[in-house]
C-alpha positions in Angstrom: 0.0 0.0 0.0 1.0 3.6 -0.5 1.7 5.9 2.4 -1.5 7.8 1.6 -3.5 4.6 1.7 -2.0 3.5 5.0 -2.5 6.9 6.5 -6.2 7.0 5.6 -6.8 3.4 6.6 -5.3 4.1 10.0 -7.7 7.0 10.6 -10.8 5.0 9.8 -9.4 2.1 11.9 -9.3 4.3 14.9 -13.0 5.1 14.5 -15.5 5.5 11.7 -14.9 8.8 9.8 -16.1 10.6 6.7 -13.8 12.5 4.4 -14.1 15.9 6.1 -13.3 14.4 9.5 -10.3 12.6 8.0 -9.1 15.9 6.5 -9.5 17.6 9.9 -7.3 15.0 11.7 -4.7 15.1 8.9 -4.4 18.9 9.5 -4.5 18.6 13.2 -1.7 16.0 13.4 0.5 17.5 10.7 0.4 14.3 8.7 1.3 16.0 5.5 4.8 16.4 6.8 5.3 12.7 6.2 2.7 11.5 3.7 1.3 12.9 0.5 -2.4 13.0 0.6 -4.5 15.9 -0.7 -8.0 16.7 0.3 -9.3 16.0 -3.1 -7.8 12.5 -3.1 -9.3 11.3 0.3 -12.5 9.9 -1.2 -10.5 8.5 -4.1 -8.3 6.6 -1.7 -11.3 5.5 0.3 -12.9 4.0 -2.7 -9.7 2.1 -3.6 -9.6 0.7 -0.1 -13.3 -0.2 -0.3 -12.7 -2.0 -3.6 -10.0 -4.1 -2.0 -12.3 -4.9 1.0 -10.2 -3.0 3.5 -12.9 -0.5 4.4 -16.7 -0.4 4.3 -19.4 2.1 4.5 -21.3 2.4 7.7 -23.9 5.0 6.6 -24.1 8.7 5.7 -24.1 11.9 7.8 -27.2 13.8 6.9 -27.0 16.3 9.8 -25.2 18.9 7.8 -26.2 21.0 4.8 -25.3 19.8 1.4 -24.8 16.2 0.2 -24.7 13.4 2.7 -21.2 12.5 3.9 -20.4 8.8 3.6 -18.7 7.4 6.7 -16.2 4.5 6.5 -14.7 2.1 8.9 -12.0 -0.5 8.6 -12.9 -4.2 8.0 -11.2 -7.1 9.6 -9.1 -7.4 6.5 -8.3 -3.7 6.8 -7.1 -4.1 10.3 -4.9 -7.0 9.3 -3.4 -5.0 6.4 -2.8 -2.0 8.7 -1.0 -4.2 11.2 1.2 -5.7 8.4 2.0 -2.2 7.0 2.8 -0.9 10.4 5.2 -3.7 11.2 7.0 -3.2 7.9 7.2 0.6 8.4 8.7 0.2 11.9 11.1 -2.7 10.9 12.8 -1.5 7.7 14.5 1.9 7.3 13.4 3.6 4.0 15.6 5.8 1.8 14.0 9.1 0.8 14.4 10.8 -2.6 15.2 14.3 -1.3 15.6 17.2 -3.8 18.2 18.6 -1.5 20.5 15.7 -2.2 20.0 16.5 -5.9 21.1 20.0 -5.2 24.2 18.9 -3.3 25.1 16.6 -6.3 25.0 19.7 -8.6 26.6 22.2 -6.2 29.5 23.2 -8.6 27.1 24.7 -11.1 26.3 27.5 -8.6 28.4 30.5 -7.5 29.4 30.8 -3.9 27.0 33.6 -3.4 24.1 31.5 -4.9 25.0 28.6 -2.6 25.1 30.9 0.5 21.7 32.4 -0.3 20.1 29.0 -1.1 21.4 27.5 2.1 20.1 30.5 4.1 16.7 30.1 2.5 16.7 26.4 3.3 17.7 27.1 6.9 14.9 29.6 7.3 12.4 27.2 5.8 13.5 24.5 8.3 13.2 26.9 11.2 9.7 27.9 10.0 8.8 24.3 9.8 10.0 23.7 13.3 8.0 26.5 14.7 4.9 25.2 12.9 5.4 21.7 14.3 6.0 23.1 17.8 2.7 25.0 17.6 0.8 21.9 16.3 2.3 19.8 19.0 1.2 22.3 21.6 -2.2 22.5 20.1 -2.7 18.8 20.4 -3.1 19.3 24.1 -2.2 17.1 27.1 -4.9 14.6 26.2 -3.4 13.6 22.8 -2.4 10.0 22.5 1.3 9.4 23.2 2.0 8.1 19.7 0.6 11.3 18.2 3.0 13.5 20.3 5.8 11.0 19.5 5.2 11.7 15.8 5.7 15.4 16.4 8.7 14.8 18.6 10.4 12.7 16.0 9.8 15.3 13.3 11.2 18.0 15.5 14.3 15.9 16.4 15.0 15.3 12.7 14.7 19.0 12.0 17.1 19.8 14.9 19.6 17.2 13.5 19.3 18.6 10.0 19.9 22.2 11.3 23.0 21.0 13.1 24.3 19.2 10.0 23.6 22.3 7.9 25.7 24.5 10.2 28.6 22.0 9.9 28.2 21.8 6.1 28.2 25.6 5.7 31.4 25.8 7.8 33.0 23.0 5.7 31.9 24.8 2.5 33.5 28.0 3.7 36.8 26.3 4.3 37.0 24.2 1.2 35.0 25.7 -1.6 34.4 29.4 -1.0 37.5 31.6 -0.7 35.3 34.6 0.0 33.7 33.0 3.0 37.1 31.7 4.2 38.6 35.2 4.6 39.4 36.1 8.2 36.4 37.6 10.0 36.6 41.0 11.8 37.6 41.0 15.4 34.2 42.3 16.4 32.5 39.3 14.8 34.8 36.9 16.7 34.5 38.8 20.0 30.8 39.4 20.1 29.0 36.6 18.2 28.4 32.9 18.9 26.1 30.0 17.9 23.8 28.0 20.1 26.0 25.0 19.2 29.5 24.9 20.7 32.4 25.9 18.4 36.2 26.5 18.5 37.3 30.1 17.8 40.5 32.2 17.9 40.0 35.3 20.2 42.1 38.3 19.2 44.3 40.3 21.7 43.0 43.7 22.7 43.3 46.6 25.2 40.7 46.6 28.0 39.5 48.3 31.2 39.3 45.6 33.9 38.4 45.1 37.6 38.5 42.0 39.9 36.3 40.8 42.7 34.2 37.9 44.0 30.6 36.8 44.4 27.5 36.1 42.2 26.7 38.4 39.3 23.5 39.4 41.2 25.6 40.7 44.2 26.3 44.3 45.1 30.1 44.0 44.6 29.5 42.9 41.0 27.0 45.7 40.3 29.4 48.4 41.7 32.2 47.1 39.6 30.0 47.2 36.5 29.1 50.8 37.1 32.7 51.7 37.7 33.8 50.1 34.4 31.0 51.7 32.4 31.6 55.1 34.1 35.2 55.1 33.0 34.4 53.7 29.5 31.9 56.4 28.7 34.2 59.1 30.0 36.9 57.9 27.6 34.3 57.7 24.8 33.3 61.4 25.3 37.0 62.4 25.5 37.9 60.7 22.2 34.7 61.9 20.6 35.9 65.5 21.3 39.1 64.6 19.4 37.1 63.2 16.4 37.8 59.5 17.4 34.5 58.3 18.7 33.9 54.6 19.4 31.0 52.4 20.4 31.4 51.0 24.0 31.3 47.2 23.6 29.5 44.7 25.8 30.7 43.9 29.3 32.7 40.7 29.7 33.5 38.6 32.8 36.0 35.9 33.6 34.9 33.5 36.3 36.9 30.9 38.1 37.3 28.6 41.1 40.3 26.6 42.4 39.4 23.5 40.3 38.2 24.5 36.8 36.5 21.2 36.3 34.3 21.8 39.3 33.1 25.2 38.0 29.6 24.2 37.0 28.9 22.6 40.4 30.4 25.4 42.6 27.9 27.8 44.2 27.9 31.1 42.4 28.5 33.1 45.6 32.0 31.4 45.7 33.0 32.4 42.2 36.0 34.8 41.6 35.6 37.2 38.7 37.5 39.7 36.5 35.3 42.1 34.6 36.5 43.9 31.4 35.4 46.2 28.7 37.5 46.2 25.5 39.0 49.5 24.3 40.1 50.6 20.9 43.8 50.6 19.8 45.6 53.9 20.1 44.4 54.6 23.6 47.2 55.5 26.1 47.7 55.1 29.8 48.0 58.8 30.1 44.5 59.4 28.6 43.1 56.6 30.8 44.6 58.2 33.9 43.0 61.6 33.1 39.6 60.0 32.4 39.9 57.9 35.6 40.3 60.9 37.8 37.4 62.7 36.1 35.1 59.7 36.3 35.9 59.1 40.0 35.2 62.7 40.9 31.9 62.8 39.0 30.5 59.3 39.7 31.4 59.0 43.4 32.2 55.3 42.9 35.3 54.3 44.8 36.0 51.3 42.5 36.6 53.6 39.5 40.1 54.3 40.9 40.8 50.5 40.9 40.1 50.1 37.2 43.3 48.9 35.3 44.1 49.5 31.7 45.9 46.5 30.2 46.2 44.1 27.3 44.0 41.0 27.3 45.0 37.9 25.4 43.1 34.6 25.2 43.8 32.7 22.0 42.1 29.4 21.2 38.8 29.0 23.0 35.5 27.1 22.8 32.2 29.0 23.1 28.5 28.7 22.9 25.5 31.1 23.1 23.3 30.8 26.1 19.8 32.4 26.1 18.1 32.7 29.5 18.9 33.5 33.2 22.4 33.3 34.5 21.2 30.7 37.1 20.5 28.3 34.2 24.0 28.4 32.7 25.1 25.2 34.5 23.9 22.6 32.0 25.1 24.7 29.1 28.6 25.0 30.6 28.6 21.2 31.2 27.7 20.7 27.5 30.5 23.1 26.5 33.0 21.2 28.6 31.9 17.9 27.1 32.3 19.4 23.6 35.9 20.5 24.5 36.8 16.9 25.5 35.1 15.5 22.5 37.2 17.7 20.2 40.5 16.7 21.8 41.0 19.8 24.0 41.3 20.4 27.7 40.4 23.5 29.8 42.9 26.3 30.0 42.5 29.5 31.9 39.3 30.9 33.2 35.6 30.6 32.2 34.7 33.7 30.2 31.3 35.3 29.6 30.3 38.1 27.2 27.1 39.8 28.1 25.4 40.7 24.9 22.3 41.9 26.7 22.1 44.7 29.3 21.0 42.5 32.3 19.9 45.7 34.2 17.1 46.2 31.6 16.5 42.8 30.0 14.1 40.1 31.2 16.1 37.1 32.5 14.6 34.7 30.0 15.7 36.9 27.1 19.3 37.4 28.3 22.0 36.5 25.6 25.4 35.5 26.9 28.4 34.0 25.1 30.0 31.3 27.3 33.6 31.0 26.4 36.4 28.8 27.7 40.1 29.0 26.7 41.4 25.5 25.6 44.6 23.7 24.6 45.2 20.4 23.0 44.7 17.5 25.4 47.9 15.8 24.2 
């Protein structure tokens, strides 16, 4: 039997249904994601199944306007055929004829720009499909049969896997086939962007303003240090702007550590040590920083401004991942990052590093975006 025949047979085997009811269930369960059955073909398929003795008519629904709707149910032979088809479907993996594979086979006929644009559209379509399936799964409600939700979960898992593969393929294409994509990216892109899946990056060396302390990021010492750094950073910004050298103050960053790095994810946040920093543009001198430090300390009345140091910061090879959500939920993401590091043949080196892309003073915790970065070195 075809997939469409098995799908429709299964629905009338659950309970007697007419064509419009079958169409409603197909839409509700998102069945067109895995089988080709159009509304106009439902009665055609039912008649084929009836001719083979797999379904039979039980009557007609005359309670609605328009022609009577014929209701069908599965016969004993239909139930047996459905069982056989189900066993075969669960037992034997099937190969699919995907147009995407045809596109990969003919990749050389496209320019790098065309490939990038096509893959971006494909990714956007996959993400849209995932959102639609998530909405359908949610709409099924808590009372939906477990096998119905399992169908949604499997489709969502396949999409997640394909998105992960797609990211890896785009990276490989950039290295091997697209010289334009393989050009070194700007320092800003490396420093302030990350994916939700772990990756290895090279972090450039820069000048920065920095302070040290201890405690959770929600604590008063942390907040005072943040205000001191930003107070000095913006004082320098306004000084340079007056000289025609304005710059954008970049996101706050923090290095966090404990005595044993491998225990970091399990150590209470109140026991963490930290070093905060804000990167500064090249060409800035210690003399200018000293002048700005005195001005900011006088204006802001924050004693920690006088403790801010101006120094070079170098990190080198690191693993990183984007975390979206409250700081208190970073633990599992950090553990996943550490597992990725070991899997790729590296070991931890230096201090856990966070880049705060969101202003946590004004952003809801569930919307916070933070780059979690860990310096690494080869394990052998």
